[in-house]
N, C-alpha and C positions, 0 to 999 in steps of 0.2 A: 254492137260491133265496133262502131266508131269510138265509143267510150273505152272499150277494152284495148283497142289499138293505141289510143292516147296514153293510157296507163302504162302499156308496155314500152312505148317510146320514152315516157317520162322516167321509168325505172332504168332504161338503158342509158339515158342522158345523165342521170345521177351517178350511175356506175362509172360512166366515162369520166365525169368530173372528179370522182373519187380517185380513179386510176391516175388521172392527170395531176392530181394533187400529191400523189405518192412520190413521184420523181422530184418535184421542187422541194419537198420536205427533206429529201436526202441531200440535195444540193445546198439548201439553207443550213442544214446541220453542219455540213462540211465548211461552209463559208464562215460560220461562227468562230472557227479557230483563229480568225484574225482579230477577235476581240478578247483580249486577255482578261478583261473584267469578268467575263462569263465563268472563268475558273473559280471565282469566289463562291459559286453556288455548288461546287463539287464537294465531295468528302474532303475535309481538311484536318490533317492530323500530323503530329510530329512525336519524336521519341528522344529520350535521353537516358543515359546510364551513368550513375555516379558511384564513386568508390574512394576510399581513403588511401592515400599513398604517402610516401616520404616527403613529397613536395607539398602536400596539402590535400585538398579535396579535388579530384579530377572528374571531369564531365565529358562525355561524348554525346553530341547532339546530332540527330539524323532526321532528315525530312526528304520527301520526294522532290526532285529537281523542279518539276513543274509548279510546285507550290511556291517556290522562291520567286517565280514571275509575278506573283501578287505584290511584291515589295517594290518600292521605287528604287531604281539602280543607284548604287553608291557613287558611281561615276558614269553619267550618261554618255560621255564621249568615248569611254572604253568600258562597255558593260561586261561585268563578270558576275556570274551567279554566286561563286564562292565569296568574292569580296562583298557583294551585297548582303549575303546571309551573315557573314562574319560581323559586319557593322551592325546589323539588326540585332544579333544575339548579344553583342557588347552592350547594347542599349536596353535590352529587355530581360536579361537574366542577371540577377543580383543575389549575393549572399551577405548576410550581416550577422555578427555574433553579439549576443546580448550581454550587456554589463549591468551594473546596479542602477545606472541612471539613464542609459541610452543604448543604442545599437551601433556598434562599430562595424563599418563595412569591411568585408574581406577583400584583399587585394587580388586582382585577376591578372593573369599573364596575357590575356587576349585570345580570342578564338582564331584558330588556324585550321586550314583544311587538312583532312586525312583521307586515306583510301576508303572508298565506300562501294556498296553494291551498285551495279548498273542501274541508272534511273534515280539514284539517291545522291544526296550530298551530305557528308559528315564533317563536323567541326569538333575540335577538342580544345579544352581550356583547363587551367589550374587556378584554384582559389586558395590563397593563404590567409587564414583567419588569425587575428591577434590572439596571443597567449594571454592567460590571466594576468601575468606580470605586466603586460603591455597596456592593460586597461586600468581604469580607476580602481581604487581599493574596493575589494568585494568581500563580503562576509563569507565565512566558510560554509554557511548553510544556504547561500544564495544559489538556488538551483538554476536560475536563468543564465548563470555564467557558462553552463554546459549545453547551451542550445544555440542552434544556428537557424535563422529564418531564411528560407529560400523563396525567391520570387521569380516566377516564369510567366511572362506576358507575351511571348513570341507569337506573332501572327494573329493575335486575338483582336487587335484593332483593325485588321484587314479582312478577317473572316470570323464573324461572331460565333459560328458553329465550330470553330477550331477546338480540337481536343489534344492535349499533350499527355503522353504516358511517360512517367518518370520512374526509374527503377534504381534503388539504392542498395549497394552491396558493401558489407564490411569485410574486414580481414579474415573472418572465419568462414566467409562464403555465404552468409545468410542474406536473404533478400527482403526488401520491403517495397511495395509499389504504391504510387500515388497517381491520381488523375487531376489534371489542371484544365480549367476551361475559362470562358469569358468572365464568369462570376466568381471563380475560385482561382486566384493567381498566386497565393502564398501558402506555405506550409512550414512546419517547424521540425527540424532534425535534432535528435538528442546526440550528444557527444560524450565519449569517455574522457577521462582526465588526460589521456595522451592524444586526444583529438580524433580518435577513431570513431567513425559513425556507428551508432547503435541501431542495428536492424534486427528486430526481434524475430525469433522463430515462430511464425504464425500458425503452424500446424496444418494438418491435412484439410480439415473442415474449412478453415478460413482461406486457405489457398484455393480450394474449390470455389467458394463464393466470390473471392476477389477476381478470379479469372472469368467467372460467370458474369460479373459486372462488366468486365472489359468486353466480353462477347455481346452482351445486350447493348452496350454503348456503341459498339462498332456497327451492328446491324441497323440500329435506329438512326445512326448518322451516315450510313452508307447508302446514299440516294440511288446509286447505280444498281445495287442489289435489290432495293425496294421497287424500282421501276421495272426490273426484270420480273419480279414476283407479280406486279400489277399486270404486266403483259401476259403472264400465264393465265391470270383470271379472265382476260379477254377471250381466251380460247376454250374456257370450260363453262359449262352451264349446269352442272350438278355438283353437289358437295362431295360425292364420291370421287369425282374426277379431280377436284381440288386437293383432296387428301392424297390421291395417287401421285399427282405431279409434285406436290410438296415433299412426299416421301422420297421420290426419285431424286429430287434436288438435294435432299439431305444425304442420301447414299453417296452421291457424286462428290459433294464438297467435303464430306467427312473423310473420304478416302484420300484425296489429295492433300487435305489439311494435315492428316497424320503423316503421310509420306514426306511432306515438305519439312515439317517440324523436326522429324527424326533424321533429316539430311539425307534421305534416300533419293529424293528427287529435288532438283533445284531449277528455278525458272528466272526469267528476267522480268522484273516488276512492270516495266512500261508495256511490254508485249501482253502480259496477263491483263493489265488494266484496259488496254485497247481491245482485247478479245472479249472482255466483259461487255463493252459497248456493242461489239458484233453480235453477242447473244441477244441483246435487247432488240437490235435491228431485225434479227430473224423472227422472233416471236411476234413483233409488231407487224412485220410484213405478212406473216401468216394470218393474223387477225383481220387484215384488210383484204388481201389478195386471194387467199384460199377460198373465201366465201364466193368469189367470182370465178374460180377455176383459172386464175391468172398467175399462179406462183411461177410458172415457166417464164412469164414476162418479167416478174420481179427479179428472179434469179439472173436472167440475161442482162437486165439493166444494171444490176448491182455488180455483176462480173465486169461489165464495161467500165464502171466507175472505179472498181478495184484495179483494173489494168492501168488507168491513168494515174491513180494514186501510187501504184508501185513504181511507175516510171519517175514520178516526182520524188519519191523517197530516195532514189538513187543519187539525187543531187544534194541530199541532206545526210546528216549523221543519224539517220533514223534507226531505231532498234530492230525493226522487222526486216529479216533478210528477204531477198527477192523470191526465194523458193517458198517463203511463208505467204507472200502475196499470191503466188501461183496456186498454192494449196487452197487458199480462201476462194479464189476464182473458181476452181474446180468444184469445191463444195457448193458454191452459190448456184452454179449451172445444174449440177447433178441433183441437188436437193430440190431445186425449183421444178425440174421435170418430174421428179419422183412424187412430189406433193400435188397430185392431180386435183384434189378437192378437199373440203374441210373435214370429211370423214377420215380420209387418209392421214391428214395432219393430226387429228385427235388420236388415231390409233398409234401413230408413231411418237406422239408427244412424250409418253413416259420414258422411252429410250433416249430421246433427244434431250430431255431434262436431266437425265443422269449424266450424259456427256457434257452438257453445259455446266452442270454442277461441279464437274471436275475442274473446269476453268475458274469458277467462282471460289472453289476451295483453295486454289493457289493465291487468290486475292485475300482470302481470310488468313492464310498462312503468313502473308507478308506482314500484317500488323502484329501477329503473335511472335514472329521471329524478332522483329524490331523492339517490341515491348519487353521481350526477354522472358525466359522460362527458367524456373529453378530446376537444376539438373537432378536433384534428389526427389523431386515431386513432379516430374515431367508428365506422367500419365494423369495425375490428378488435375494439373493445370490444363492439360489438353482436353480432358473430359469436361471440366468446368467451363472452359471457353466455348466448346462446341454446344454444351447445353444452353449457355447464355445466348448464343446465336439462334438456337432453335426456339427458345422462349420468345425472343424478340421477333423472330420470323413468324411464328404462329400467332402472336399477338396482332401483328400488322395484318396478316392474311385474314384472321378471324374478324377483325374490326371492319375491314374493307368488304369482305364477303357478306357478312350479316348486316352491315350498315348500308350497303348500296347494291352489290351485284345480285344478291338473293331477291331483293325487292325488284330490281330491274327485270330479272328473268320471269318473275311471277306477275308483275303489274304493268310493265311496259308493253306496248304493241310491238309486233315484229319489226315494223318500219322504224319506230323510235329506238328500239334496242339496237338495230343495225346502225343507225346514225351515231349513237353513242360510241359503239365499238369502232366505227370508222374514224371518228374524230380522235378518240383516244389512241388508236393505232397509228394514225398519221403523225400525231404529236410525238409519240414515242419513237417513231422512225427518225424524226429530226433530232431528238435528244440522243438516241443511240448513235446516230451518225456523227454528231458533235463529239461525243466521248470517244468514239472509235478513231476519228481522224485526228482530234487534238492530242490524243495520247500517243499516237504512232507517228505523227508528222511534225510535232513541235520539239 
């Protein structure tokens, strides 16, 4: 009798400690927004679009505004993201035209700011490359005279996982895409005799595989999407359930991805990225609190935090309107009281994952819109990108499930299994809160 009572008290004590750790994890995640270095561990990517013009080779460079905070300010006394980015791009983007004995640098007009989507900063520049007459004597059969070496090293010394998507378009409207990263910072462009860029028509098959590569690269470098998928695995204990929730996620993000790319629906990037952090928070809270029938408490606590965050956002130029904060508060309270226990959560999970997939789909669409799509092969590129996302997603989920979760469910004791889920859920709460707060309040 005494032994049973001691065990019961120990379990309740452990549960109380877990619940007490939940709130500090939220607060710690929110406090991390004061440390800009933490942004270096986020998904880091940028985009550029190049074309031949009468002035020379024009480029438009676009990056999320929060990524620019990684860079040291150009003028600490008068900080400006545009000025900081412009100076950085002047130092890290170069073009040079090959001659018979050397490479002659192309002359740049300098990066200047232009209008961009909310949450992004865009800069434009023109490069004038020397004509053949301006270079040393070149033999008629010297093919190097008609090539330009482009170097892009932007952000790569500040975030080693940074990926840059460059799209080149010639006067005939043909596209060619390139990927630059920490280990690949240069590529070669072919030019016609009049200086127009040669962008070969790569065909349907190559377009499909090119955008599939972009999709795979995006999902494998999108840590927020991967953490969300990992959170879903915390709530499932059978392979059938894993397949069901991954399918729901696919349905959701495929729908909004298509609607966004076809310009039927538009969203603000910062809000979407913040809501992705919110989706992580919800599934992580369910993994910890639903097992203890305390989702009502989690929903109430988070609604209170949202209330103060909403008040604080009024003092900032925050992207989320006040009615958005109110809607999230209502969802937190309502869903918290609805999710009475773990069985209810698991029954609702497929529907919830479809809804959250809609949010992630807008996030996927952001990279596809900025990376650029060939108008004559829009459907092929869209299907290729979506298939690439799915391949990367299934690869990650399969490796994690068969590499760990399946073993955990069959070999771990119930107590040890619960401890792993609790630790993972609490850690994800902190991570999700950091992404949520930093993207909506910075």
